[in-house]
N, C-alpha and C positions, 0 to 999 in steps of 0.2 A: 428586888423586883418582886411583888407580890403576886401570886398565880391565882386568877379567878376562873371558875369553871361555871357556865351557865347551860341549864338543860331545858330543852323543848321537846315536843313530839311532833313538830311539823317540818316542812322542808325549808331549810335555812335561807333559800334564795328570796323568799317572799315576806320575811317577818321584819317589817320595818322598824318596829320598836326595838328588836334585839340587835339589828344592824346598827341602829344609832347609838344604843347603850354601849355595845361592845367597841365600837369605833372610838367613842369619847374616851372610854376607860384605857383603851390601848394608847391613845395619844397622850394621856395623863401619865403614862409610865408604868401601867400594869401589864402582866403577861395575861392574855385573855384567850380562853378556849370556849366556843360556842358548840354544843353537842345537840344534834337533831336526829332525823331519821332520813333514811333513803328508801325510796319506793321505785317500782319499775318505770314510773313516769318521771322521775327526778332528772333534771338535766345537770350538767356538770356545776360544781359549786362556784359561784361568782368569786373573783378574786377579791380579797379583803386584806386589810392591815392587820387583822386578828386570825388566829388560828380557828380551823372548823373540823368537826368530826361528825360523820353521819353513821349511824347504827343501822344495819340491814336487818330486817325482820321477815320471817315466813309469813306472818299474818299482818294485813293492813287495816283491819277494822275490828271493832268489837272488843269483847272482854279478852279474847286470846292475844290480841294485838297488845293491849295494855300490860298484861301478865308478862309476855315475852319481852317487850321493850324494857319494862322496869327491871326484870331480872338481867338483862343484858347490860342495862345502865349501871345497876348496883356493882357489878363485877368490874366494869370499866372505870368507875370511880374509885373503887377499892384500891386500885394500883396507880391510878393517875397522879402525878406530882401536883399538889394543889395547897393553898393556903385558905381558900373560901370557896363554898359551893352555894350557888344561887338557884333555887327551884323555881321554875316559871309555871305558875298555876299548879293545881292539885295533881295533874296527871304525871308529874315527875317528882312529887314532894316526897314519897316514901323512901325511895332509894337515897334521895339527898340527905334527908334527916338520920337515916340509919348510918350512911358511911361517914357523915360529919361527927356523929356521936362516937363511933367505933375508933376514928382516927383522931378524934379531939380537934377538929377543924371548925372555923366559923362558918356560919351558914346564914342565908338571907332567903326570904320569901317574897317573890314579884307576883302579886295578884293582878293579871291583866283584866279580870273581870270577877263577878260573883259566880263561880264555876257552878256551885250547886243550884243556882237560881236560872240557868239557861234553860230555854224552853225544852230541848230534847232531853234534859235532866229531870225538870220538874214534873213533866207529864208522864214519867215513867217511875212508878213508885219504888220498885226494888233498886233501880239505878240511882235514884235520888237518895235512898236510904243508905246505899254503899258509899257514895261519894261524901255525904254529910258525915258518915262515920269517920272517913279518912280525914276530913277536915277538922273535926273535933279531936281526933287523935294527934294531928301532926301541927296544926297552926300554933297552939299554944307553946309549943316547943321552940318557937323562933323568938329571939330578942330582937332581931332586926328585920324590918319588912318594909315594902312600899307598894303602892297601887297607883291607879290612873286618875283618881279625883278625889275630892274631900267627902263626897258622900258614901263611896264605897269604904273609905278609910274610917269613916265614922261607924259604919255599921259593923265592920270586922274589929274594930276597937271596942265597941259596946259588947259583942258577943264573946270574944276571946281574951279581952284585956291585953291585947298587943298592939303597942303604938305603930301605926302605919304612916310613913312619910309619903308624899304625894309626887310622883314624876309623871307629868302628863304626856300624851302621844301627840306631840307637835313636830312638825318638820323642821328642817334646816331652813334658814332664811337665805333664799338665793334669788338671784335676778332671774327675770322671765323674759323669754324671747319665743312666744308660741307661733307656730307656722299655721296660717289659716287653712281651714278644712270646711267641707260641707257641715252645716249646723247639726248638731246631735246633742241629746241629753244623756248623762253619763250616771251609771252605777258602777262603783268600784268596790271591791271587798268580797267577803265570803258570801257564796250563794247559799245561805243557810236557812233553816227553819226559823220563823219569827221575824223574817226581814220584810214581810208584807208584799211578797211577789203575787200572792193570791189576788190582791186588789190592785196592785201597781200594774201588772201586765194587762189585765182587761181594760185599764184606764187609757191604754195607748191606741185603743180603737177610736178614741175621740181627739187625739193629739197628732198634729200634722208632722211634728219633727220625731225622727227616729231615737231609739233607745239603744245605747251600747252598753253591755254588761261585761265588765272585766272581772273575772274572778271564777272560782269553782267552790262547791261545797256540798252538804248533805241534801240541799234542795234543788240541786242542778237538774236532774231528771225530771222531777216534777214541774220545774220552771219552763223547760223545754216543751213538755207535754201542754202546758197551759197556752204557750205561744201557738202550738198547732191547733189546739182546740178553738182558739179564737181567731185563727186565720192570720196571724200577724207575723208570718215567717219573713215577710219583706219589710217589717217595721221595727222588729226588735232582734238584735244581733248578739250572740254570745261569741265574745272574743277570747275567752280562756284566761290562763294565767299570764301575767306580765310582770317582769322584774320591777322593782321599785324605781330603778334608774329610767326604764322606758316609760313607765306610767307617769313620771314627772313631766315627760315631754307631752303625753296625751292629754292630761287633765286640763292644762290651761287652754286647750282648743274646744273644750266642751261650752255649750250655751248654759247649761244648769246641771246641778248635781242633786243626786238623791240620798238622803240619809233618813230611813224609816225602819221602825221597830214595832212589833207588836207589844202591847202590855201583858206580856206572859212571863212571869218571873222578874224578880228584882234585877236580874243581870241586865235585862233589856231596859228596864225602867231607869236605871242609875248608869247607863252605859255612856261612854265618850268616845266614840268610834274614831279611828284613824282618819277615815274619809271626811269626816267633819272639818277637820284642820286642813287636810290635803286641798279640799275645795277652796277654803279660805286663802291658802297660800298661793293658789293658781289664779285668784282673782275670779272665782266662778261662784256666782249666787246659788242657793240651794233650797230645795224643798225639804223641811226638816220636821220630824216628829216633836210635839210640844211636851218633851219630858224635862224634868227638873234641871238637869245639868246643861243641856243644849238651850233651854229657856233662859237660865241664868247668864250665859254668855252672849246670847243674842240680845237681851235686854240692854247689855252694855254697848254692844258693837253693832247690832242690826245688820247682819250679813245674810239672813235667811227669812224666808216666809214659813213661819210655824203652822203646822196642822194639827189639829185634835182629831178630826173626822177622817179616818183612813179608808174610807169607801172609795171605790173606783170612780164614782161620780165626783166626788170632792177632790180627789187627787188630780182628775182631769181638769176640772174647773180652776184649781189652784194653779197647775202648771201653765195652763193656757193664759190665765190672767197675768202672770209675771212675764211671760214672753211677749204678750200684747202692749203692756205698759212700759215703754222704754225709759220713761223717767224713773220709775220705780226700779227697773233693772239696773239702770246706771248708778243709782243711788246705793243699792246693794253692793254692786261691783266695786265702787270706789271705797265703801266701807271694809271690804275684804282686804284691800290694800293697806288700809290703816291698821286692821286687826292683826295682820301678819307680823306687824312690828312689835306687837305686844306678845302674842302667842307663837314662840319659835323655840327651836331647840337650843339656840345659843344662850337663851335665858334659862331653859330648864336643865341643860347640861351642868350648869354651876350647882344646881340642887343635887344632882346625881353625884357629882365628884365630892361635894361636901359629905354627903351620906357616907361614902366608902372611905373617906378620909378619917371620919370619926370612929369608924370600926376599927381601923388599925392604928389609931392614935395611941 
């Protein structure tokens, strides 16, 4: 039984991509360990069929957190029984490549996004220089790698001459049995910079249906301040973090989903967010930014209303138009049910298992 270790810096309970990947590899006969972090707000780890390890740090943000976490991760990996280490994004890549070289073990890089092109990185010159340096140092040292879509795979291959396979962030295909609730519009995912909350929140002064926000992130305090500033406390509700299992029950009860990104950095421009497919699988039409990857999928499946203008006025008009046009709404909804038969983890899982089988062939 080959022993695989995957490394992240987040709370293990909420990383849908890693839960799916680790579950599939465990079912395929691998011994799987997922390593993440534990904070003061972390709940008990959810029961999984694979093993989990949380590293406790004194620091929870900024440079000191990354330094402390990577040092602790390095020494943990140094003594951990393993045959392969998979680094998830740049923030765990250094200890993974160092230990794999020292111990002569196989290594894989899983790029969830273009890390150096995130808004919070791009707009801070010194931070961008540091992470870009780490990327240039480490990524060419990986023979095996995968990412979330063809566009990101192509950009990384062009820059580092490393072939990237594509394993998309799509849910398991499961039956739906939503419990009816009061109508609401849904945003699920990280409440981070670059997700258009500056224009989305004011738009709800002109939308009768409430917005429920499930998630937390580095823009959460600013988002709450915007809600207070516009007097929308009784119209926009922050629901906090919810486990993927509970979110699967909530999402199908929404009337409409929101997938928006600013065009700040290539990470946003070429993104393929979990929520985009989560809405599809829940049979929920969505308002989606008209960026290349989303536009390409929508051109085939027609499951969303695409928007170029991200102003509050246009977002309000677009949302109200979809809710008012029941023929269009039902058309998008039925297309979601068709699209989920195409974009699902049962299909993507085969690519994942083939990828790891070739490594150990």
